N, CA and C atoms of all chains as a GROMACS GRO file, in nm:
protein
  600
    1MET      N    1   8.313  -0.007   7.142
    1MET     CA    2   8.356  -0.072   7.095
    1MET      C    3   8.350  -0.158   6.953
    2ARG      N    4   8.453  -0.190   6.935
    2ARG     CA    5   8.425  -0.293   6.778
    2ARG      C    6   8.313  -0.385   6.713
    3GLU      N    7   8.173  -0.414   6.601
    3GLU     CA    8   8.141  -0.473   6.607
    3GLU      C    9   8.221  -0.578   6.665
    4SER      N   10   8.236  -0.639   6.631
    4SER     CA   11   8.338  -0.795   6.642
    4SER      C   12   8.317  -0.828   6.751
    5LEU      N   13   8.374  -0.753   6.901
    5LEU     CA   14   8.367  -0.759   6.993
    5LEU      C   15   8.249  -0.806   7.083
    6ASN      N   16   8.130  -0.829   7.062
    6ASN     CA   17   8.036  -0.913   7.026
    6ASN      C   18   8.019  -1.032   7.071
    7ASP      N   19   8.086  -1.033   6.984
    7ASP     CA   20   8.221  -1.218   6.998
    7ASP      C   21   8.182  -1.309   7.139
    8ILE      N   22   8.296  -1.251   7.191
    8ILE     CA   23   8.305  -1.238   7.285
    8ILE      C   24   8.276  -1.192   7.396
    9LEU      N   25   8.156  -1.084   7.389
    9LEU     CA   26   8.062  -1.021   7.487
    9LEU      C   27   7.951  -1.151   7.527
   10CYS      N   28   7.941  -1.128   7.687
   10CYS     CA   29   7.778  -1.152   7.677
   10CYS      C   30   7.694  -1.079   7.808
   11CYS      N   31   7.582  -1.183   7.839
   11CYS     CA   32   7.506  -1.112   7.955
   11CYS      C   33   7.516  -1.207   8.135
   12PRO      N   34   7.591  -1.055   8.148
   12PRO     CA   35   7.702  -1.084   8.331
   12PRO      C   36   7.562  -1.162   8.361
   13VAL      N   37   7.458  -1.177   8.356
   13VAL     CA   38   7.389  -1.264   8.453
   13VAL      C   39   7.355  -1.369   8.428
   14CYS      N   40   7.336  -1.493   8.283
   14CYS     CA   41   7.298  -1.579   8.187
   14CYS      C   42   7.339  -1.575   8.180
   15LYS      N   43   7.502  -1.488   8.121
   15LYS     CA   44   7.577  -1.544   8.013
   15LYS      C   45   7.547  -1.572   7.824
   16GLY      N   46   7.457  -1.547   7.870
   16GLY     CA   47   7.372  -1.552   7.731
   16GLY      C   48   7.437  -1.520   7.613
   17ASP      N   49   7.409  -1.504   7.418
   17ASP     CA   50   7.417  -1.389   7.401
   17ASP      C   51   7.350  -1.261   7.443
   18LEU      N   52   7.458  -1.170   7.352
   18LEU     CA   53   7.313  -1.050   7.375
   18LEU      C   54   7.368  -1.030   7.197
   19GLU      N   55   7.214  -0.936   7.196
   19GLU     CA   56   7.258  -0.886   6.988
   19GLU      C   57   7.298  -0.784   7.060
   20LEU      N   58   7.338  -0.743   6.963
   20LEU     CA   59   7.408  -0.553   6.924
   20LEU      C   60   7.272  -0.462   6.820
   21GLU      N   61   7.287  -0.351   6.849
   21GLU     CA   62   7.175  -0.241   6.839
   21GLU      C   63   7.224  -0.186   6.770
   22ILE      N   64   7.294  -0.056   6.695
   22ILE     CA   65   7.355   0.033   6.635
   22ILE      C   66   7.296   0.134   6.679
   23THR      N   67   7.360   0.288   6.724
   23THR     CA   68   7.231   0.406   6.706
   23THR      C   69   7.347   0.452   6.581
   24GLU      N   70   7.445   0.464   6.674
   24GLU     CA   71   7.631   0.591   6.606
   24GLU      C   72   7.730   0.478   6.591
   25GLN      N   73   7.844   0.510   6.469
   25GLN     CA   74   7.905   0.412   6.441
   25GLN      C   75   8.072   0.564   6.366
   26GLU      N   76   8.123   0.493   6.385
   26GLU     CA   77   8.238   0.580   6.317
   26GLU      C   78   8.307   0.460   6.273
   27GLY      N   79   8.239   0.383   6.130
   27GLY     CA   80   8.373   0.277   6.091
   27GLY      C   81   8.389   0.213   6.130
   28ASP      N   82   8.498   0.078   6.202
   28ASP     CA   83   8.410  -0.033   6.274
   28ASP      C   84   8.379  -0.083   6.444
   29ASP      N   85   8.361   0.109   6.490
   29ASP     CA   86   8.404   0.124   6.583
   29ASP      C   87   8.167   0.190   6.690
   30VAL      N   88   8.120   0.123   6.730
   30VAL     CA   89   8.063   0.133   6.817
   30VAL      C   90   8.015   0.262   6.860
   31LEU      N   91   7.997   0.368   6.896
   31LEU     CA   92   8.019   0.410   7.014
   31LEU      C   93   7.869   0.480   7.051
   32GLU      N   94   7.741   0.426   6.992
   32GLU     CA   95   7.624   0.423   7.085
   32GLU      C   96   7.511   0.283   7.023
   33GLY      N   97   7.524   0.349   7.152
   33GLY     CA   98   7.407   0.124   7.123
   33GLY      C   99   7.337   0.086   7.188
   34THR      N  100   7.324  -0.109   7.178
   34THR     CA  101   7.249  -0.093   7.324
   34THR      C  102   7.286  -0.276   7.278
   35LEU      N  103   7.273  -0.318   7.430
   35LEU     CA  104   7.348  -0.511   7.342
   35LEU      C  105   7.202  -0.514   7.470
   36HIS      N  106   7.111  -0.642   7.373
   36HIS     CA  107   7.001  -0.676   7.451
   36HIS      C  108   7.042  -0.826   7.450
   37CYS      N  109   6.936  -0.863   7.629
   37CYS     CA  110   6.965  -1.027   7.698
   37CYS      C  111   6.845  -0.998   7.589
   38GLY      N  112   6.793  -1.195   7.468
   38GLY     CA  113   6.647  -1.174   7.487
   38GLY      C  114   6.585  -1.291   7.681
   39GLU      N  115   6.692  -1.334   7.727
   39GLU     CA  116   6.772  -1.446   7.772
   39GLU      C  117   6.608  -1.427   7.951
   40CYS      N  118   6.727  -1.333   7.971
   40CYS     CA  119   6.652  -1.193   8.068
   40CYS      C  120   6.596  -1.045   7.981
   41ASP      N  121   6.586  -1.075   7.882
   41ASP     CA  122   6.509  -0.924   7.890
   41ASP      C  123   6.537  -0.778   7.919
   42GLU      N  124   6.692  -0.826   7.923
   42GLU     CA  125   6.764  -0.730   7.961
   42GLU      C  126   6.827  -0.604   7.872
   43THR      N  127   6.859  -0.467   7.867
   43THR     CA  128   6.912  -0.420   7.800
   43THR      C  129   6.984  -0.375   7.845
   44TYR      N  130   7.136  -0.334   7.782
   44TYR     CA  131   7.216  -0.306   7.830
   44TYR      C  132   7.301  -0.211   7.777
   45GLU      N  133   7.343  -0.044   7.742
   45GLU     CA  134   7.423   0.067   7.676
   45GLU      C  135   7.543   0.043   7.687
   46ILE      N  136   7.598   0.089   7.565
   46ILE     CA  137   7.681   0.097   7.491
   46ILE      C  138   7.692   0.349   7.487
   47THR      N  139   7.813   0.368   7.570
   47THR     CA  140   7.855   0.495   7.586
   47THR      C  141   8.003   0.561   7.587
   48ASP      N  142   7.914   0.657   7.466
   48ASP     CA  143   8.139   0.672   7.391
   48ASP      C  144   8.181   0.506   7.417
   49GLY      N  145   8.164   0.458   7.290
   49GLY     CA  146   8.206   0.340   7.233
   49GLY      C  147   8.298   0.251   7.360
   50ILE      N  148   8.254   0.235   7.484
   50ILE     CA  149   8.198   0.161   7.568
   50ILE      C  150   8.036   0.089   7.667
   51PRO      N  151   8.072  -0.086   7.657
   51PRO     CA  152   7.946  -0.110   7.664
   51PRO      C  153   8.005  -0.116   7.827
   52ASP      N  154   7.796  -0.143   7.882
   52ASP     CA  155   7.776  -0.116   7.998
   52ASP      C  156   7.770  -0.229   8.031
   53LEU      N  157   7.815  -0.299   8.101
   53LEU     CA  158   7.801  -0.559   8.134
   53LEU      C  159   7.772  -0.511   8.282
   54LEU      N  160   7.742  -0.432   8.302
   54LEU     CA  161   7.702  -0.363   8.518
   54LEU      C  162   7.590  -0.504   8.544
   55PRO      N  163   7.547  -0.648   8.594
   55PRO     CA  164   7.437  -0.600   8.625
   55PRO      C  165   7.353  -0.506   8.671
   56PRO      N  166   7.239  -0.512   8.641
   56PRO     CA  167   7.076  -0.442   8.674
   56PRO      C  168   7.111  -0.347   8.834
   57GLU      N  169   7.141  -0.491   8.903
   57GLU     CA  170   7.186  -0.406   9.047
   57GLU      C  171   7.278  -0.363   9.044
   58MET      N  172   7.410  -0.315   9.017
   58MET     CA  173   7.493  -0.276   9.025
   58MET      C  174   7.462  -0.168   8.900
   59GLN      N  175   7.359  -0.136   8.808
   59GLN     CA  176   7.415  -0.037   8.745
   59GLN      C  177   7.330   0.046   8.814
   60ASP      N  178   7.351   0.234   8.816
   60ASP     CA  179   7.328   0.381   8.896
   60ASP      C  180   7.235   0.378   8.833
   61MET      N  181   9.856  -0.253   7.680
   61MET     CA  182   9.913  -0.208   7.511
   61MET      C  183   9.997  -0.262   7.432
   62ASN      N  184  10.050  -0.302   7.458
   62ASN     CA  185  10.219  -0.427   7.360
   62ASN      C  186  10.129  -0.466   7.336
   63LEU      N  187  10.039  -0.565   7.436
   63LEU     CA  188   9.946  -0.688   7.384
   63LEU      C  189   9.899  -0.659   7.243
   64GLN      N  190   9.882  -0.571   7.176
   64GLN     CA  191   9.776  -0.502   7.099
   64GLN      C  192   9.855  -0.567   6.966
   65GLU      N  193   9.961  -0.580   6.973
   65GLU     CA  194  10.031  -0.582   6.848
   65GLU      C  195  10.067  -0.676   6.806
   66SER      N  196  10.008  -0.816   6.881
   66SER     CA  197  10.068  -0.954   6.864
   66SER      C  198   9.908  -1.055   6.842
   67ALA      N  199   9.877  -0.939   6.956
   67ALA     CA  200   9.692  -1.004   6.992
   67ALA      C  201   9.654  -1.050   6.881
   68SER      N  202   9.582  -1.071   6.825
   68SER     CA  203   9.393  -1.058   6.767
   68SER      C  204   9.301  -0.947   6.823
   69THR      N  205   9.361  -0.996   6.992
   69THR     CA  206   9.218  -0.887   7.046
   69THR      C  207   9.304  -0.909   7.197
   70VAL      N  208   9.279  -0.733   7.217
   70VAL     CA  209   9.267  -0.738   7.342
   70VAL      C  210   9.187  -0.645   7.389
   71VAL      N  211   9.117  -0.703   7.524
   71VAL     CA  212   9.008  -0.600   7.569
   71VAL      C  213   9.074  -0.606   7.766
   72GLY      N  214   9.056  -0.485   7.840
   72GLY     CA  215   9.044  -0.508   7.934
   72GLY      C  216   8.902  -0.485   8.031
   73THR      N  217   8.858  -0.450   8.168
   73THR     CA  218   8.731  -0.481   8.211
   73THR      C  219   8.805  -0.404   8.371
   74ASP      N  220   8.660  -0.293   8.337
   74ASP     CA  221   8.696  -0.307   8.496
   74ASP      C  222   8.600  -0.227   8.624
   75VAL      N  223   8.541  -0.233   8.716
   75VAL     CA  224   8.415  -0.241   8.767
   75VAL      C  225   8.328  -0.112   8.733
   76ASN      N  226   8.476  -0.017   8.734
   76ASN     CA  227   8.444   0.148   8.768
   76ASN      C  228   8.516   0.263   8.621
   77PRO      N  229   8.390   0.317   8.564
   77PRO     CA  230   8.348   0.311   8.509
   77PRO      C  231   8.507   0.446   8.444
   78ALA      N  232   8.510   0.516   8.487
   78ALA     CA  233   8.670   0.612   8.515
   78ALA      C  234   8.767   0.512   8.450
   79ALA      N  235   8.775   0.341   8.493
   79ALA     CA  236   8.880   0.358   8.470
   79ALA      C  237   8.961   0.223   8.334
   80THR      N  238   8.758   0.236   8.312
   80THR     CA  239   8.725   0.185   8.215
   80THR      C  240   8.780   0.323   8.048
   81ARG      N  241   8.722   0.415   8.107
   81ARG     CA  242   8.749   0.546   8.021
   81ARG      C  243   8.844   0.536   7.986
   82ARG      N  244   8.967   0.567   8.045
   82ARG     CA  245   9.124   0.624   8.081
   82ARG      C  246   9.172   0.521   7.973
   83ALA      N  247   9.070   0.356   7.996
   83ALA     CA  248   9.176   0.234   7.869
   83ALA      C  249   9.073   0.292   7.764
   84ARG      N  250   9.001   0.356   7.709
   84ARG     CA  251   8.982   0.380   7.634
   84ARG      C  252   8.983   0.441   7.560
   85ASP      N  253   9.008   0.598   7.652
   85ASP     CA  254   9.122   0.777   7.561
   85ASP      C  255   9.239   0.683   7.568
   86ARG      N  256   9.322   0.540   7.617
   86ARG     CA  257   9.439   0.522   7.508
   86ARG      C  258   9.468   0.410   7.413
   87GLY      N  259   9.331   0.380   7.349
   87GLY     CA  260   9.313   0.332   7.253
   87GLY      C  261   9.344   0.152   7.242
   88VAL      N  262   9.247   0.095   7.372
   88VAL     CA  263   9.236   0.001   7.433
   88VAL      C  264   9.059  -0.081   7.457
   89GLU      N  265   9.033  -0.178   7.449
   89GLU     CA  266   8.938  -0.230   7.396
   89GLU      C  267   8.868  -0.255   7.579
   90ALA      N  268   8.793  -0.150   7.566
   90ALA     CA  269   8.734  -0.133   7.766
   90ALA      C  270   8.560  -0.183   7.824
   91VAL      N  271   8.619  -0.285   7.856
   91VAL     CA  272   8.438  -0.338   7.875
   91VAL      C  273   8.345  -0.254   8.066
   92THR      N  274   8.267  -0.196   8.089
   92THR     CA  275   8.257  -0.196   8.190
   92THR      C  276   8.218  -0.365   8.279
   93THR      N  277   8.244  -0.401   8.302
   93THR     CA  278   8.197  -0.499   8.371
   93THR      C  279   8.220  -0.571   8.558
   94ASP      N  280   8.142  -0.613   8.603
   94ASP     CA  281   8.244  -0.712   8.724
   94ASP      C  282   8.307  -0.822   8.706
   95LEU      N  283   8.437  -0.779   8.759
   95LEU     CA  284   8.514  -0.906   8.675
   95LEU      C  285   8.579  -0.935   8.571
   96ALA      N  286   8.498  -1.058   8.499
   96ALA     CA  287   8.531  -1.064   8.312
   96ALA      C  288   8.355  -1.110   8.282
   97HIS      N  289   8.256  -1.041   8.435
   97HIS     CA  290   8.162  -1.146   8.388
   97HIS      C  291   8.066  -1.094   8.278
   98GLY      N  292   8.068  -0.983   8.236
   98GLY     CA  293   8.011  -0.959   8.051
   98GLY      C  294   8.120  -1.005   7.950
   99LEU      N  295   8.227  -1.099   7.960
   99LEU     CA  296   8.308  -1.194   7.836
   99LEU      C  297   8.269  -1.306   7.871
  100LYS      N  298   8.261  -1.367   7.683
  100LYS     CA  299   8.296  -1.456   7.687
  100LYS      C  300   8.429  -1.567   7.687
  101GLY      N  301   8.500  -1.699   7.679
  101GLY     CA  302   8.611  -1.723   7.628
  101GLY      C  303   8.580  -1.691   7.479
  102GLU      N  304   8.684  -1.800   7.433
  102GLU     CA  305   8.864  -1.781   7.545
  102GLU      C  306   8.939  -1.722   7.497
  103PHE      N  307   8.994  -1.693   7.604
  103PHE     CA  308   9.137  -1.655   7.592
  103PHE      C  309   9.249  -1.738   7.608
  104ASP      N  310   9.330  -1.653   7.532
  104ASP     CA  311   9.490  -1.738   7.550
  104ASP      C  312   9.533  -1.631   7.702
  105LEU      N  313   9.485  -1.605   7.714
  105LEU     CA  314   9.613  -1.525   7.807
  105LEU      C  315   9.560  -1.372   7.924
  106VAL      N  316   9.498  -1.420   8.036
  106VAL     CA  317   9.398  -1.245   8.129
  106VAL      C  318   9.480  -1.272   8.244
  107VAL      N  319   9.516  -1.122   8.306
  107VAL     CA  320   9.646  -1.057   8.360
  107VAL      C  321   9.472  -0.972   8.408
  108PHE      N  322   9.539  -1.046   8.562
  108PHE     CA  323   9.387  -1.006   8.679
  108PHE      C  324   9.545  -0.871   8.796
  109ASN      N  325   9.508  -0.846   8.747
  109ASN     CA  326   9.575  -0.721   8.897
  109ASN      C  327   9.418  -0.658   9.061
  110PRO      N  328   9.440  -0.695   9.077
  110PRO     CA  329   9.278  -0.753   9.196
  110PRO      C  330   9.302  -0.619   9.298
  111PRO      N  331   9.220  -0.606   9.331
  111PRO     CA  332   9.239  -0.457   9.456
  111PRO      C  333   9.310  -0.598   9.605
  112TYR      N  334   9.375  -0.626   9.668
  112TYR     CA  335   9.464  -0.760   9.710
  112TYR      C  336   9.513  -0.724   9.896
  113LEU      N  337   9.471  -0.580   9.941
  113LEU     CA  338   9.530  -0.581  10.031
  113LEU      C  339   9.387  -0.602  10.183
  114PRO      N  340   9.430  -0.678  10.278
  114PRO     CA  341   9.258  -0.693  10.318
  114PRO      C  342   9.196  -0.594  10.414
  115ASP      N  343   9.087  -0.574  10.412
  115ASP     CA  344   9.048  -0.464  10.376
  115ASP      C  345   8.986  -0.431  10.554
  116THR      N  346   9.067  -0.346  10.640
  116THR     CA  347   9.005  -0.302  10.778
  116THR      C  348   8.896  -0.118  10.742
  117ASP      N  349   8.882  -0.166  10.896
  117ASP     CA  350   8.840  -0.073  10.945
  117ASP      C  351   8.926   0.100  10.909
  118GLU      N  352   9.024   0.097  10.942
  118GLU     CA  353   9.103   0.215  10.838
  118GLU      C  354   9.024   0.236  10.788
  119THR      N  355   9.076   0.187  10.631
  119THR     CA  356   9.065   0.191  10.560
  119THR      C  357   8.951   0.270  10.471
  120PRO      N  358   8.917   0.378  10.401
  120PRO     CA  359   8.795   0.424  10.358
  120PRO      C  360   8.652   0.342  10.328
  121ASP      N  361   8.544   0.395  10.313
  121ASP     CA  362   8.451   0.374  10.232
  121ASP      C  363   8.391   0.383  10.103
  122ASP      N  364   8.476   0.410   9.965
  122ASP     CA  365   8.544   0.500   9.823
  122ASP      C  366   8.545   0.362   9.712
  123ALA      N  367   8.552   0.427   9.613
  123ALA     CA  368   8.651   0.446   9.497
  123ALA      C  369   8.793   0.320   9.520
  124LEU      N  370   8.823   0.426   9.579
  124LEU     CA  371   8.937   0.408   9.618
  124LEU      C  372   8.969   0.259   9.650
  125ASP      N  373   8.881   0.260   9.773
  125ASP     CA  374   8.879   0.139   9.860
  125ASP      C  375   8.884  -0.018   9.783
  126ALA      N  376   8.789   0.071   9.669
  126ALA     CA  377   8.730  -0.103   9.647
  126ALA      C  378   8.857  -0.117   9.528
  127ALA      N  379   8.890  -0.009   9.481
  127ALA     CA  380   9.023  -0.064   9.447
  127ALA      C  381   9.173  -0.132   9.498
  128LEU      N  382   9.193  -0.134   9.607
  128LEU     CA  383   9.235  -0.108   9.686
  128LEU      C  384   9.241  -0.298   9.739
  129ALA      N  385   9.132  -0.294   9.873
  129ALA     CA  386   9.053  -0.453   9.966
  129ALA      C  387   8.990  -0.493   9.902
  130GLY      N  388   9.072  -0.597   9.942
  130GLY     CA  389   8.976  -0.730   9.834
  130GLY      C  390   8.923  -0.853   9.932
  131GLY      N  391   8.886  -0.810  10.034
  131GLY     CA  392   8.818  -0.871  10.093
  131GLY      C  393   8.837  -0.890  10.241
  132GLU      N  394   8.777  -0.929  10.378
  132GLU     CA  395   8.872  -0.933  10.532
  132GLU      C  396   9.007  -1.010  10.479
  133SER      N  397   9.054  -1.120  10.414
  133SER     CA  398   9.100  -1.197  10.404
  133SER      C  399   9.233  -1.147  10.231
  134GLY      N  400   9.214  -1.002  10.208
  134GLY     CA  401   9.286  -0.953  10.079
  134GLY      C  402   9.329  -1.027   9.992
  135VAL      N  403   9.166  -1.123   9.920
  135VAL     CA  404   9.189  -1.273   9.858
  135VAL      C  405   9.031  -1.282   9.776
  136GLU      N  406   8.961  -1.229   9.885
  136GLU     CA  407   8.851  -1.245   9.827
  136GLU      C  408   8.780  -1.256   9.703
  137THR      N  409   8.835  -1.138   9.657
  137THR     CA  410   8.785  -0.999   9.541
  137THR      C  411   8.824  -1.164   9.402
  138ALA      N  412   9.023  -1.174   9.430
  138ALA     CA  413   9.030  -1.236   9.371
  138ALA      C  414   8.985  -1.356   9.308
  139GLU      N  415   8.912  -1.478   9.457
  139GLU     CA  416   8.932  -1.560   9.516
  139GLU      C  417   8.766  -1.539   9.354
  140ARG      N  418   8.679  -1.506   9.345
  140ARG     CA  419   8.589  -1.479   9.305
  140ARG      C  420   8.625  -1.520   9.175
  141PHE      N  421   8.724  -1.367   9.141
  141PHE     CA  422   8.795  -1.440   9.014
  141PHE      C  423   8.762  -1.555   8.936
  142VAL      N  424   8.887  -1.588   9.025
  142VAL     CA  425   8.925  -1.808   9.003
  142VAL      C  426   8.773  -1.878   8.976
  143GLU      N  427   8.726  -1.822   9.013
  143GLU     CA  428   8.601  -1.920   8.978
  143GLU      C  429   8.578  -1.911   8.848
  144ASP      N  430   8.594  -1.754   8.856
  144ASP     CA  431   8.477  -1.832   8.668
  144ASP      C  432   8.576  -1.815   8.573
  145LEU      N  433   8.716  -1.832   8.656
  145LEU     CA  434   8.828  -1.821   8.526
  145LEU      C  435   8.815  -1.932   8.452
  146PRO      N  436   8.748  -2.032   8.463
  146PRO     CA  437   8.738  -2.205   8.386
  146PRO      C  438   8.741  -2.190   8.245
  147ARG      N  439   8.620  -2.124   8.312
  147ARG     CA  440   8.489  -2.064   8.100
  147ARG      C  441   8.560  -1.972   8.067
  148LEU      N  442   8.656  -1.901   8.075
  148LEU     CA  443   8.703  -1.851   8.013
  148LEU      C  444   8.822  -1.884   7.904
  149LEU      N  445   8.921  -1.970   8.005
  149LEU     CA  446   9.070  -2.001   7.948
  149LEU      C  447   9.059  -2.067   7.837
  150SER      N  448   9.123  -2.035   7.718
  150SER     CA  449   9.150  -2.169   7.586
  150SER      C  450   9.236  -2.254   7.699
  151PRO      N  451   9.279  -2.348   7.601
  151PRO     CA  452   9.309  -2.552   7.617
  151PRO      C  453   9.430  -2.532   7.728
  152GLU      N  454   9.527  -2.432   7.626
  152GLU     CA  455   9.618  -2.381   7.655
  152GLU      C  456   9.638  -2.297   7.647
  153GLY      N  457   9.538  -2.197   7.732
  153GLY     CA  458   9.618  -2.009   7.797
  153GLY      C  459   9.596  -2.069   7.954
  154SER      N  460   9.682  -1.961   7.982
  154SER     CA  461   9.675  -1.909   8.086
  154SER      C  462   9.680  -1.768   8.200
  155ALA      N  463   9.670  -1.741   8.345
  155ALA     CA  464   9.597  -1.643   8.421
  155ALA      C  465   9.743  -1.629   8.431
  156PHE      N  466   9.837  -1.482   8.474
  156PHE     CA  467   9.817  -1.450   8.578
  156PHE      C  468   9.752  -1.365   8.714
  157VAL      N  469   9.758  -1.361   8.809
  157VAL     CA  470   9.762  -1.271   8.963
  157VAL      C  471   9.740  -1.210   9.028
  158VAL      N  472   9.788  -1.149   9.049
  158VAL     CA  473   9.927  -1.052   9.109
  158VAL      C  474   9.812  -1.020   9.282
  159ALA      N  475   9.885  -1.049   9.343
  159ALA     CA  476   9.872  -1.070   9.525
  159ALA      C  477   9.900  -1.022   9.623
  160SER      N  478   9.936  -0.947   9.756
  160SER     CA  479  10.029  -0.907   9.848
  160SER      C  480  10.038  -1.045   9.890
  161SER      N  481  10.145  -0.995   9.976
  161SER     CA  482  10.205  -1.079  10.114
  161SER      C  483  10.092  -0.996  10.223
  162HIS      N  484  10.021  -0.940  10.257
  162HIS     CA  485   9.985  -0.900  10.321
  162HIS      C  486   9.852  -0.954  10.340
  163GLY      N  487   9.784  -1.011  10.240
  163GLY     CA  488   9.663  -1.120  10.186
  163GLY      C  489   9.694  -1.282  10.221
  164ASP      N  490   9.615  -1.361  10.218
  164ASP     CA  491   9.610  -1.433  10.250
  164ASP      C  492   9.626  -1.566  10.096
  165VAL      N  493   9.739  -1.575  10.036
  165VAL     CA  494   9.784  -1.648   9.942
  165VAL      C  495   9.758  -1.706   9.908
  166ASP      N  496   9.752  -1.804  10.021
  166ASP     CA  497   9.780  -1.958  10.005
  166ASP      C  498   9.709  -2.010  10.001
  167ARG      N  499   9.594  -1.920  10.082
  167ARG     CA  500   9.439  -1.940  10.048
  167ARG      C  501   9.378  -1.897   9.877
  168LEU      N  502   9.470  -1.876   9.885
  168LEU     CA  503   9.394  -1.817   9.727
  168LEU      C  504   9.483  -1.939   9.632
  169LYS      N  505   9.618  -2.000   9.681
  169LYS     CA  506   9.692  -2.083   9.571
  169LYS      C  507   9.535  -2.210   9.612
  170LYS      N  508   9.513  -2.244   9.745
  170LYS     CA  509   9.465  -2.333   9.771
  170LYS      C  510   9.326  -2.304   9.664
  171THR      N  511   9.212  -2.240   9.644
  171THR     CA  512   9.134  -2.257   9.585
  171THR      C  513   9.141  -2.261   9.406
  172ALA      N  514   9.242  -2.186   9.376
  172ALA     CA  515   9.304  -2.223   9.230
  172ALA      C  516   9.312  -2.388   9.224
  173ARG      N  517   9.376  -2.438   9.262
  173ARG     CA  518   9.448  -2.545   9.284
  173ARG      C  519   9.257  -2.708   9.343
  174LYS      N  520   9.197  -2.615   9.426
  174LYS     CA  521   9.081  -2.660   9.416
  174LYS      C  522   9.003  -2.698   9.244
  175LYS      N  523   8.965  -2.568   9.218
  175LYS     CA  524   8.938  -2.511   9.009
  175LYS      C  525   8.995  -2.598   8.957
  176GLY      N  526   9.141  -2.678   8.981
  176GLY     CA  527   9.163  -2.744   8.863
  176GLY      C  528   9.330  -2.687   8.782
  177PHE      N  529   9.330  -2.628   8.902
  177PHE     CA  530   9.439  -2.505   8.810
  177PHE      C  531   9.600  -2.539   8.856
  178VAL      N  532   9.663  -2.518   8.714
  178VAL     CA  533   9.864  -2.514   8.822
  178VAL      C  534   9.899  -2.464   8.862
  179VAL      N  535   9.973  -2.426   9.056
  179VAL     CA  536   9.961  -2.266   9.049
  179VAL      C  537  10.142  -2.237   9.039
  180ASP      N  538  10.180  -2.158   9.032
  180ASP     CA  539  10.298  -2.178   9.016
  180ASP      C  540  10.367  -1.994   9.041
  181VAL      N  541  10.396  -1.962   9.169
  181VAL     CA  542  10.488  -1.834   9.155
  181VAL      C  543  10.627  -1.772   9.077
  182ALA      N  544  10.483  -1.733   8.973
  182ALA     CA  545  10.654  -1.655   8.874
  182ALA      C  546  10.678  -1.520   8.884
  183ALA      N  547  10.647  -1.483   8.940
  183ALA     CA  548  10.715  -1.342   9.004
  183ALA      C  549  10.752  -1.285   9.171
  184ARG      N  550  10.791  -1.252   9.230
  184ARG     CA  551  10.835  -1.232   9.386
  184ARG      C  552  10.832  -1.119   9.427
  185ASP      N  553  10.809  -1.040   9.434
  185ASP     CA  554  10.912  -0.887   9.484
  185ASP      C  555  10.857  -0.860   9.584
  186ARG      N  556  10.980  -0.785   9.708
  186ARG     CA  557  10.970  -0.693   9.822
  186ARG      C  558  10.918  -0.535   9.763
  187PHE      N  559  10.815  -0.480   9.771
  187PHE     CA  560  10.782  -0.259   9.853
  187PHE      C  561  10.778  -0.204   9.926
  188PHE      N  562  10.822  -0.223   9.984
  188PHE     CA  563  10.865  -0.126  10.085
  188PHE      C  564  10.754  -0.243  10.224
  189PHE      N  565  10.639  -0.239  10.214
  189PHE     CA  566  10.584  -0.296  10.371
  189PHE      C  567  10.605  -0.518  10.286
  190GLU      N  568  10.583  -0.490  10.200
  190GLU     CA  569  10.475  -0.608  10.133
  190GLU      C  570  10.570  -0.662  10.095
  191ASP      N  571  10.533  -0.821   9.977
  191ASP     CA  572  10.573  -0.837   9.884
  191ASP      C  573  10.440  -0.866   9.814
  192ILE      N  574  10.476  -0.874   9.674
  192ILE     CA  575  10.440  -0.829   9.583
  192ILE      C  576  10.394  -0.956   9.481
  193VAL      N  577  10.318  -1.001   9.487
  193VAL     CA  578  10.399  -1.195   9.436
  193VAL      C  579  10.281  -1.150   9.289
  194VAL      N  580  10.313  -1.276   9.232
  194VAL     CA  581  10.248  -1.291   9.079
  194VAL      C  582  10.227  -1.482   9.056
  195LEU      N  583  10.129  -1.529   9.095
  195LEU     CA  584  10.108  -1.697   9.013
  195LEU      C  585  10.057  -1.691   8.893
  196HIS      N  586  10.078  -1.752   8.810
  196HIS     CA  587  10.112  -1.895   8.702
  196HIS      C  588  10.007  -1.937   8.702
  197LEU      N  589   9.819  -1.881   8.673
  197LEU     CA  590   9.735  -2.064   8.711
  197LEU      C  591   9.757  -2.128   8.580
  198GLU      N  592   9.758  -2.235   8.541
  198GLU     CA  593   9.751  -2.340   8.399
  198GLU      C  594   9.594  -2.492   8.420
  199PRO      N  595   9.557  -2.474   8.377
  199PRO     CA  596   9.458  -2.636   8.388
  199PRO      C  597   9.554  -2.703   8.364
  200ARG      N  598   9.517  -2.750   8.421
  200ARG     CA  599   9.643  -2.934   8.489
  200ARG      C  600   9.595  -3.011   8.398
   0.00000   0.00000   0.00000
């Protein structure tokens, strides 16, 4: 995902903003990292460029 | 994908990671999420092709079923989406939603009107045993 995509992402549970932490990127493209919701204290993974914003109960 | 040439941001969502993987592999920004729950507005154009067939005992309970069956009346998934839609659209924005004549399209229209949308049929076409209908939703 592009780094700026985080502007239109939100926590699927509380709709709050997410804090992006990048562990691997290629230019503007975030490949690995996390999106953290401070309100829910929930962390969502970015894997291979795709953020997984399924609520915790729907994740594998 | 053509939209990417004219829009500043284009993003696709799916609840199935295999689908978002495929979109990303084709160069489309993709987010794995239920409907648009992980996105916030404001979007000028939202297109939703939901699972729109009524769920029956004959349809198997697997990923393909989830991609086809939209609840008992066929429109429950689309209704859940429409309930969430006001949050996502810009004031001038609009949405297109696909439905089948096998589903309860009138019920979906009613739900959309109740949520404050003007609803009209943008397109209708006969495919084998069903009519595929595209509804256009605009904030009133």
